[in-house]
Structures are given as structure tokens and as C-alpha cells.
C-alpha positions as CSV (number, residue, x, y, z in Angstrom):
1,X,90.8,92.1,97.8
2,X,89.9,88.5,99.4
3,X,90.4,87.8,102.4
4,X,88.7,84.3,102.8
5,X,86.9,81.2,101.2
6,X,84.8,79.7,102.3
7,X,83.3,76.0,100.8
8,X,80.7,74.2,102.4
9,X,78.9,71.1,101.3
10,X,75.8,69.4,101.9
11,X,74.5,66.3,99.8
12,X,72.3,69.3,98.7
13,X,74.3,72.1,97.9
14,X,77.4,73.9,97.9
15,X,77.5,77.2,99.6
16,X,80.7,79.1,97.6
17,X,81.1,82.3,100.3
18,X,83.4,85.4,99.7
19,X,84.7,88.0,102.4
20,X,86.1,90.9,101.0
21,X,86.6,94.1,103.1
22,X,84.0,96.0,100.3
23,X,81.3,93.7,100.6
24,X,80.3,89.5,101.6
25,X,79.5,87.8,98.7
26,X,77.7,83.9,98.6
27,X,76.9,81.6,95.9
28,X,74.6,79.2,96.9
29,X,75.2,76.2,94.2
30,X,71.9,73.5,94.4
31,X,71.5,70.4,91.8
32,X,68.6,73.3,90.8
33,X,71.6,75.7,89.9
34,X,71.7,76.4,86.0
35,X,75.0,75.6,83.9
36,X,75.6,79.2,83.5
37,X,75.2,80.1,87.7
38,X,77.7,77.1,88.1
39,X,80.1,78.5,85.4
40,X,79.8,82.0,86.9
41,X,80.4,81.2,90.3
42,X,83.2,79.2,89.5
43,X,84.7,82.0,87.6
44,X,84.1,85.0,90.0
45,X,86.1,82.6,92.7
46,X,88.9,81.7,90.3
47,X,89.7,85.4,89.3
48,X,89.2,86.5,93.3
49,X,92.1,83.4,94.2
50,X,93.9,84.4,90.9
51,X,94.3,88.4,92.2
52,X,94.9,86.4,96.0
53,X,97.4,85.0,94.5
54,X,99.5,88.1,92.3
55,X,98.9,90.5,95.7
56,X,100.7,87.4,97.6
57,X,103.3,87.9,94.7
58,X,104.2,90.9,94.4
59,X,104.4,91.4,98.4
60,X,107.3,88.6,98.5
61,X,108.9,90.6,95.2
62,X,108.8,93.4,98.4
63,X,109.9,91.5,100.4
64,X,113.3,89.5,98.5
65,X,114.2,93.5,97.5
66,X,113.9,94.4,101.1
67,X,115.9,91.9,102.2
68,X,118.8,92.0,99.9
69,X,118.8,96.1,101.0
70,X,119.3,95.0,104.0
71,X,122.1,92.5,103.3
72,X,123.9,94.5,101.0
73,X,123.9,97.3,104.3
74,X,125.1,94.7,107.1
75,X,128.1,94.0,104.5
76,X,129.0,97.1,104.5
């Protein structure tokens, strides 16, 4: 589960830092980084973001259902 993503840029490099509960993962993209390394880092970051979005959407559905149940209970 992704907790934070930090992207810091300098003229020579971009650092992608993904912090999760299990491990910290940093990918340093420089001018010398190969195309597969850049693509791999971008895909990994995108996968983390997609998982976070899915988790948040599930939590939102649960909250809406809870609100609906509480509203129905309050009306009775």
C-alpha cells in the first residue's frame, strides 16, 4: 500500500521515491538511465497509483453504504 510519492527534480536527475508499509523504494532517473529503466520506473509508479486509487474507491463505496444505512435507520 503506497503511503507517499515524492518526486524531486534537478537538472541532472529525477528521483522517484515510493514509500510503502513494507519497504522504501527509490528510483534515480538520470541522463544516463536506459529507456527500459525509465519505462520500468514509470510503470511501477503508475501501478502503485492505480492500487491506491482502487483502495480509495473501495473505501468511498463503503462510506456511502454506511451513510445510506445510517440515514435509513434515522428515518425509521
